[in-house]
C-alpha positions in Angstrom: -28.8 -65.4 11.4 -26.6 -68.7 12.8 -27.9 -69.9 15.9 -26.8 -73.3 17.4 -28.6 -74.7 21.0 -26.5 -76.0 23.2 -28.9 -79.2 24.8 -29.8 -81.2 21.7 -32.1 -84.0 23.4 -30.9 -85.5 26.7 -31.1 -89.1 25.1 -28.9 -87.9 22.4 -26.0 -86.6 24.8 -26.0 -90.0 26.4 -25.6 -91.8 23.0 -22.8 -89.6 22.3 -21.3 -90.2 25.5 -21.9 -93.7 24.9 -20.4 -94.1 21.9 -17.3 -92.3 22.8 -17.1 -95.4 25.9 -16.3 -98.5 24.3 -15.1 -100.7 26.7 -11.5 -102.2 25.9 -13.4 -106.0 25.1 -15.5 -104.2 22.2 -12.7 -101.8 21.0 -10.7 -104.6 20.4 -13.5 -105.6 17.6 -14.4 -102.1 16.8 -12.1 -99.4 15.6 -13.6 -96.4 16.7 -13.4 -93.5 14.5 -11.5 -90.3 15.7 -13.5 -87.5 16.6 -12.7 -84.7 14.3 -14.2 -81.1 14.3 -13.8 -79.7 10.8 -12.8 -76.3 10.3 -14.8 -74.5 7.6 -12.8 -71.7 7.1 -14.9 -69.1 8.2 -13.8 -66.1 10.8 -13.2 -67.2 14.6 -13.5 -64.5 17.3 -9.8 -64.1 18.1 -7.9 -61.1 20.1 -9.4 -59.1 22.9 -13.3 -60.3 22.7 -15.5 -58.3 24.9 -18.4 -59.7 26.7 -21.3 -57.8 27.7 -23.8 -59.2 30.2 -28.0 -58.9 29.9 -28.9 -60.0 33.6 -32.8 -60.5 33.2 -34.6 -61.0 36.0 -33.8 -61.3 39.9 -30.1 -62.6 40.4 -28.6 -62.5 43.9 -25.1 -60.5 43.9 -23.7 -63.9 45.0 -24.8 -65.6 41.7 -24.1 -62.4 39.7 -20.5 -62.8 41.0 -19.9 -66.4 40.5 -20.9 -65.7 36.5 -18.5 -62.6 36.4 -15.8 -64.4 38.1 -15.9 -67.4 36.2 -15.7 -65.3 32.7 -12.5 -63.3 34.4 -11.1 -66.4 35.3 -10.6 -67.7 31.8 -8.0 -64.6 31.2 -6.3 -64.4 34.6 -2.9 -66.8 34.7 -2.4 -66.9 38.4 -4.7 -69.3 39.4 -3.1 -72.5 40.9 -3.4 -75.5 38.6 -5.8 -76.7 37.0 -6.8 -73.4 36.4 -9.9 -72.0 34.2 -7.3 -70.1 32.1 -5.5 -73.3 31.1 -8.9 -74.9 30.2 -9.5 -71.9 28.0 -6.1 -71.6 26.5 -7.7 -75.3 24.7 -8.9 -72.6 22.2 -5.7 -71.3 21.5 -4.9 -74.5 19.4 -7.7 -73.8 17.1 -7.0 -71.2 14.4 -6.1 -67.6 14.5 -4.5 -67.9 18.2 -6.1 -66.4 21.4 -9.0 -65.4 22.6 -8.9 -63.2 25.3 -12.0 -62.3 26.6 -12.7 -59.4 28.9 -15.9 -58.0 30.8 -17.8 -55.2 29.4 -21.2 -53.5 30.0 -23.8 -54.7 32.2 -27.3 -54.5 32.1 -29.6 -55.3 35.0 -33.5 -55.9 34.1 -35.6 -57.1 37.5 -38.4 -55.9 36.3 -38.8 -58.5 33.3 -40.3 -55.5 31.1 -40.7 -58.7 28.4 -42.6 -60.6 30.7 -41.6 -63.9 32.4 -42.3 -66.4 29.0 -39.6 -65.6 26.7 -39.6 -66.7 22.7 -36.7 -66.5 20.6 -37.1 -63.0 19.2 -37.1 -61.8 23.1 -33.7 -63.5 23.7 -32.5 -61.6 20.1 -34.1 -58.1 21.4 -32.5 -58.6 24.6 -28.9 -59.0 23.1 -29.5 -56.1 20.9 -29.7 -54.0 24.4 -25.8 -52.7 23.6 -24.7 -51.8 20.2 -22.1 -54.3 20.2 -19.4 -53.9 18.0 -17.3 -56.6 16.2 -15.8 -59.0 17.8 -18.3 -58.7 20.8 -19.7 -61.2 23.1 -23.4 -60.2 24.3 -24.6 -62.8 26.9 -28.3 -63.1 28.1 -28.9 -64.6 31.3 -32.4 -65.3 32.5 -33.6 -65.8 36.0 -34.7 -69.3 37.2 -38.4 -68.0 37.3 -38.1 -66.8 33.8 -39.3 -69.5 30.9 -37.7 -69.6 27.6 -38.8 -71.5 24.6 -37.4 -74.4 24.3 -35.6 -74.4 27.3 -35.0 -78.1 28.5 -34.5 -78.8 24.7 -31.4 -76.7 25.3 -30.1 -75.1 28.2 -28.7 -72.4 26.1 -28.0 -71.1 22.4 -25.3 -69.3 20.8 -25.4 -67.2 17.4 -24.8 -64.4 15.6 -25.9 -60.9 15.8 -24.7 -57.5 14.7 -22.1 -58.0 11.8 -19.0 -59.7 13.6 -20.8 -60.1 16.9 -21.9 -63.1 18.6 -24.4 -63.5 21.6 -25.2 -66.2 24.2 -28.4 -67.5 26.2 -27.9 -69.0 28.8 -30.7 -69.9 31.8 -30.6 -70.8 35.4 -32.1 -74.4 35.7 -32.2 -74.7 39.2 -36.0 -75.4 39.3 -36.5 -75.6 35.3 -35.3 -79.0 33.8 -31.8 -79.4 36.3 -31.8 -83.0 35.2 -31.0 -82.0 31.7 -29.1 -78.7 32.2 -27.4 -78.6 35.6 -26.4 -82.3 35.7 -24.1 -83.6 37.3 -25.4 -81.2 40.4 -28.8 -82.7 40.1 -30.3 -86.0 39.1 -30.4 -86.7 35.9 -34.2 -87.1 33.8 -32.4 -90.4 32.0 -29.9 -92.8 31.9 -28.0 -93.9 35.3 -28.9 -92.4 38.1 -25.7 -91.5 40.1 -25.7 -89.4 43.5 -25.8 -85.4 42.3 -23.0 -83.9 43.1 -22.1 -80.7 45.4 -22.0 -77.6 43.7 -19.0 -75.8 44.6 -20.4 -72.6 44.9 -23.5 -74.0 46.9 -25.8 -72.8 44.0 -27.0 -75.3 41.7 -28.3 -72.8 39.4 -25.3 -70.8 39.3 -23.1 -73.5 39.0 -24.9 -75.1 36.0 -24.7 -71.6 34.6 -21.0 -72.0 34.7 -20.8 -75.0 32.9 -23.4 -74.5 30.2 -22.0 -70.9 29.7 -18.6 -72.5 29.6 -19.6 -74.6 26.5 -21.1 -71.7 24.6 -17.9 -69.3 25.3 -16.4 -71.8 23.6 -18.6 -72.4 20.9 -19.0 -68.5 20.4 -15.6 -68.2 19.8 -14.6 -71.2 17.6 -17.4 -71.4 15.4 -19.3 -68.0 16.2 -20.9 -67.8 12.7 -21.5 -71.2 11.5 -18.4 -71.7 9.8 -15.9 -72.3 12.5 -15.0 -75.8 14.0 -18.2 -78.6 14.2 -19.3 -81.6 13.6 -22.1 -82.8 11.5 -24.8 -80.5 10.6 -24.5 -76.7 10.8 -27.8 -76.5 12.2 -27.1 -78.9 14.6 -23.5 -78.9 15.6 -20.8 -80.9 17.8 -18.7 -77.8 18.7 -15.7 -77.3 20.7 -17.3 -78.5 24.4 -21.0 -80.1 22.8 -19.0 -82.8 21.3 -17.2 -83.9 24.6 -20.7 -84.1 26.1 -20.9 -85.4 29.7 -17.2 -85.7 30.3 -15.7 -83.7 33.1 -12.3 -85.9 34.4 -10.5 -88.8 33.5 -12.7 -92.3 33.5 -15.7 -90.6 32.7 -18.7 -92.7 31.0 -22.5 -92.0 31.0 -23.8 -91.4 33.9 -20.5 -90.6 35.5 -18.3 -87.5 35.0 -15.1 -88.8 35.9 -12.6 -88.0 38.9 -13.3 -84.9 39.9 -11.4 -82.8 42.7 -13.0 -82.9 46.4 -13.2 -80.1 48.6 -13.0 -81.6 52.3 -14.9 -79.0 54.2 -18.5 -79.0 51.8 -17.9 -81.9 49.8 -18.0 -80.0 46.4 -16.5 -81.0 43.4 -14.7 -79.3 41.0 -11.8 -79.4 38.2 -10.7 -75.8 37.9 -9.1 -72.9 40.2 -10.1 -69.5 39.2 -9.7 -65.9 40.7 -10.2 -65.0 44.3 -10.3 -68.5 45.1 -13.6 -69.3 43.3 -13.6 -73.0 42.2 -15.6 -74.5 38.8 -16.4 -77.3 37.4 -15.6 -77.3 33.7 -16.9 -79.5 30.8 -14.0 -81.1 28.7 -13.0 -79.4 25.4 -11.7 -81.1 22.0 -8.1 -80.1 21.7 -7.1 -79.8 17.8 -3.7 -81.0 18.4 -4.9 -84.5 19.8 -8.4 -84.8 18.3 -9.3 -85.9 21.7 -11.5 -84.5 24.6 -9.0 -82.9 27.2 -10.3 -82.7 31.0 -8.2 -80.8 33.2 -8.0 -83.7 35.9 
């Protein structure tokens, strides 16, 4: 079964971003290679894609609403620009047309019957909670007090489960590895130490999960079975969003997420509007039309 981690090593993330941020003087001497995600001729998840959610551990109603509203915002065309739906529409430029995400079933496992220290097999067992039909993504979300094997080295992962369907795991990193998995809403563990941004919902864990979930959902529809769009080795691929690590707005460079919009009252940083007045911070996505990382602002 294919499985792709979101967070490689934070050092590696900084290296990738640094490599893509050559100064103008250096660029005059060194010709930077264009970023190209090769299509490996495999199936993608296109058309209507049902997203089932498995909540493992205790999430507040507000936290759940942030995540659900984010997924629904990706297919909600009425939000003012820049919108989460316009960010998601970049996936239409990958072969096969649009991927319309629809929130399906939800299961809440507050009792943590598999314990609070999970291994990969536990994640797959939770993803198998629903008898997922082809074209479905099952998202497993683990609460802040649930430890997951390799959490700090990946923050989340996606892979294939049943034939034709995919799964995603994302953990709440508010207290576990926030410097790796909740940046830029937390001080980074390595690299330049810029002040953390204020999270749009006021919840660092939930908004960090939105960033990681956005990254993994984009990877799940454009490289669901390890034979879609990616760069590098198949077992550690750079995908639609993970190829643009650390870039959120124009002018981004290592340790600086780029120019963003700021909410006047709360001081929260964001770059996308969603349904119900929600605001989100979404990472850049590779645009096949320009072979470049595309930001909303």
